[in-house]
N, C-alpha and C positions, 0 to 999 in steps of 0.2 A: 236736482233737485231741487229744488226753493223751500225752508220750511220758517212756518210762524217761529220766530223769536223768541213774543211770550206765550203763544200757544201751539208748542210741539207738537208732535203726534206722541202716542206713547213706546210707540219705539226707538224714535231716538230719540226721547229722555232718558228712557232705557240703556241703551248705548251712552252715553254720557253720564250715566252711575256708574257703571261697569268703570274695570280698573284699566285705565290704559295707559300710558308715556301718549303724553302729548306734544302737539311745538307750538312756540308763542316764532311770531314774527313782528317785527320791529322795525321802524326806519330809522338809519342811520343818516346823521346829522349832514352825508353827503346825499340823501339818496336809497343809497344800497341794503339792502334787504337782511335784516342777519337775525338770522334761525337757531335758535336752539330747545331739545328738550327740557319741558317742564313739566307738573300735575296742575290740571284744570280743575278746577269747579262750575257748577252752569245752576245758575239763580234766576228758570223763566219767571220767576212770580217778578219778581225783581227785575229784569232784562239787564243781568249782567253775569259777567264772566269770572273767575279769581284767578290769579296766581300769587304763589309767596313765594321770594324772594331777600336776599340780600341787595342793601340799599346801595352795598356799593359794587353791584355787578352791572354787566355792559347792557341788559337789556333793560333793568331800573334806567341805567344814567339814560340809553336814548329815548325815552316815553318821559323824564325830567327835560327834557333839548325840546319838546318837544310838546310840552305843558302851556307855555308861554305864550305862542302860537294863535293868531285869529281862529285857527280852525279848534282850537277847542282841546288836544291832545295830539297826542298821535295816532296812527292810524291802522290799527295792528290785528291780526288772525292767530287763532287757535287752533289749532288740528288735530282728528286721532282717523287713527287708521288701522280695521281689522280685518285685512281679507278683501272680499270685495266693497262693505261694510266703512263708509269712510263721514266723519262730517266735523265741516269746519263752521267758526263763529266769528264771528267781526264786527267790529266797532270805537269807538276812539277810548285811549285807555289815561289817566292819571295814578298815580303815586301815593296811596295812601299808606301813612305814620302812626295815627292815632295807637294807641293800645286797643279800642273794641274793635278798629278793621281790622288790624292782624289776630286780632282773639281770635274773630268769627273766622275770618279766611281758614283759618288756620284747626279753629273746628271741624269747617264746609271739606278743606284738605285728609283729615286723619274719618271719616265718614266715608268720603271714596273711595280712598288710598289702603284704607285700615288699618292704620298706623299715628304715631301724633310725633310731628319731627321732633327733633332735641329745642331747647330751647337756645332765643337767637338771640340779644340785645338788636341786632342791628336789621332783622326782620321787616318787610312788610309788602307789601301790598301793593298790584298791579289790578286796578282792579278798572274792567272794562266794558264800557256802558256797550250793549248790540245795538246794532241795527240793521242786520244782516246774520241767516243761517244755512247752508246748505247741507246735502247729502243724504248717503242712502245706507239707510240703519234697516 
């Protein structure tokens, strides 16, 4: 079932606010998918999903490898499921390193997951500009 990225149903948005481990799928330079567990926050007002990560991670390297391409960033997906409920968000990802973006993403993560991550000077944000939402929540 398709959803409006900027105006999700209350049920879909509520599902994205529950505490769930998600997956992030990024393309490796050879085009194969790299799938890892992550925490994700969804901001429909801005049309963004955010994943905090270490700047040395494979997922970040995959996104950085695609940032300079004509497409304007890596095509990625984040997904979560619980029983028969599931939700996927898709879009183009870039890596943000500025202090304000990282602090905002950490605050959003803390709100959703109920804990503030330990300080990490190598933390970055994979910011996904969303263009597709699917799921059954």
